[in-house]
C-alpha positions as CSV (number, residue, x, y, z in Angstrom):
1,M,-0.1,-0.3,-0.1
2,K,3.1,2.6,-0.8
3,S,0.5,4.8,-3.0
4,G,-2.4,5.3,0.5
5,I,-4.8,3.6,-1.9
6,K,-6.7,1.3,-0.1
7,S,-6.7,-3.0,-1.6
8,T,-9.7,-4.7,-1.2
9,N,-9.9,-8.4,-0.4
10,Q,-10.7,-9.7,-4.2
11,T,-7.9,-11.9,-5.4
12,K,-7.3,-9.8,-8.7
13,L,-7.2,-5.9,-8.6
14,S,-7.5,-4.7,-12.5
15,L,-4.9,-2.3,-13.0
16,E,-7.2,0.1,-14.5
17,R,-8.5,0.7,-10.9
18,K,-5.1,2.1,-8.9
19,P,-4.7,5.2,-12.0
20,A,-8.7,5.5,-11.8
21,I,-8.9,6.7,-8.1
22,H,-5.5,8.5,-8.1
23,H,-6.7,10.7,-11.1
24,M,-10.4,10.8,-8.8
25,K,-8.3,12.3,-5.5
26,M,-6.3,14.4,-7.8
27,N,-9.8,16.5,-9.4
28,N,-11.9,16.3,-6.5
29,V,-14.0,13.5,-7.9
30,N,-16.1,11.9,-4.5
31,R,-19.0,9.9,-5.7
32,I,-19.3,7.7,-8.9
33,L,-21.7,6.4,-11.2
34,E,-21.0,2.6,-12.0
35,L,-23.2,0.2,-14.5
36,G,-23.0,-3.2,-14.5
37,A,-22.1,-3.2,-10.9
38,G,-21.8,-7.0,-10.7
39,Y,-20.6,-8.4,-7.2
40,G,-19.4,-5.3,-6.4
41,R,-15.6,-4.9,-6.5
42,D,-15.2,-1.7,-8.2
43,S,-17.2,-0.3,-6.5
44,T,-15.9,-1.4,-3.0
45,F,-12.8,-0.6,-4.3
46,F,-13.5,3.2,-4.8
47,A,-16.3,3.3,-2.4
48,S,-13.1,1.8,-0.3
49,N,-11.1,4.7,-0.9
50,G,-13.1,7.3,-0.1
51,I,-15.7,7.7,-2.7
52,E,-19.0,7.4,-2.7
53,V,-20.7,4.8,-4.9
54,E,-24.3,4.6,-7.4
55,A,-24.3,1.2,-8.3
56,L,-26.6,-0.1,-10.7
57,D,-27.0,-4.2,-11.5
58,Y,-29.7,-5.8,-13.6
59,S,-28.6,-9.1,-11.2
60,I,-31.1,-9.1,-8.0
61,I,-28.6,-11.9,-6.8
62,A,-26.1,-9.9,-7.5
63,I,-27.2,-6.4,-5.9
64,E,-28.1,-8.2,-2.1
65,L,-24.9,-9.9,-2.3
66,L,-23.5,-5.8,-2.4
67,D,-26.1,-4.3,0.0
68,K,-25.2,-7.1,2.1
69,I,-21.3,-6.5,2.1
70,T,-22.0,-2.5,2.2
71,K,-23.8,-3.1,6.0
72,E,-21.1,-5.1,6.7
73,K,-18.1,-3.1,6.0
74,R,-20.2,0.0,6.6
75,L,-19.5,1.5,2.6
76,P,-20.9,4.6,0.7
77,I,-22.7,2.0,-2.0
78,K,-26.0,2.5,-3.1
79,P,-26.6,-0.7,-4.5
80,Q,-30.3,-0.4,-7.2
81,I,-31.4,-3.0,-9.8
82,F,-30.9,-1.7,-12.9
83,D,-32.4,-2.7,-16.4
84,V,-30.4,-0.4,-18.9
85,K,-33.1,-0.3,-21.5
86,R,-34.5,1.9,-18.6
87,A,-34.0,5.2,-17.8
88,L,-31.4,6.0,-15.1
89,P,-32.8,6.0,-12.0
90,F,-32.1,9.1,-11.1
91,P,-34.4,12.7,-12.1
92,N,-31.5,14.7,-13.8
93,G,-29.1,13.5,-13.3
94,I,-27.4,12.3,-9.7
95,K,-28.1,14.1,-6.5
């Protein structure tokens, strides 16, 4: 953990996440929207590093699991079931 970036317990850390979190912190990004969040590998990484995450996925099972992880680890993640064929579930963008 040289760079001050917290890693999570997932086995494979995607190479794109470290530069992304660095870029977010340098640009004062504190909230993101993740479409296709699945079981939350990326969502939990970003939330563990101080980023609030709106995590959307079509899978009820994935969202239920992510909701459980979110509560257990007390992470700033808002998991929601979402079908990409529909409009985003936010009036006038994320608020």
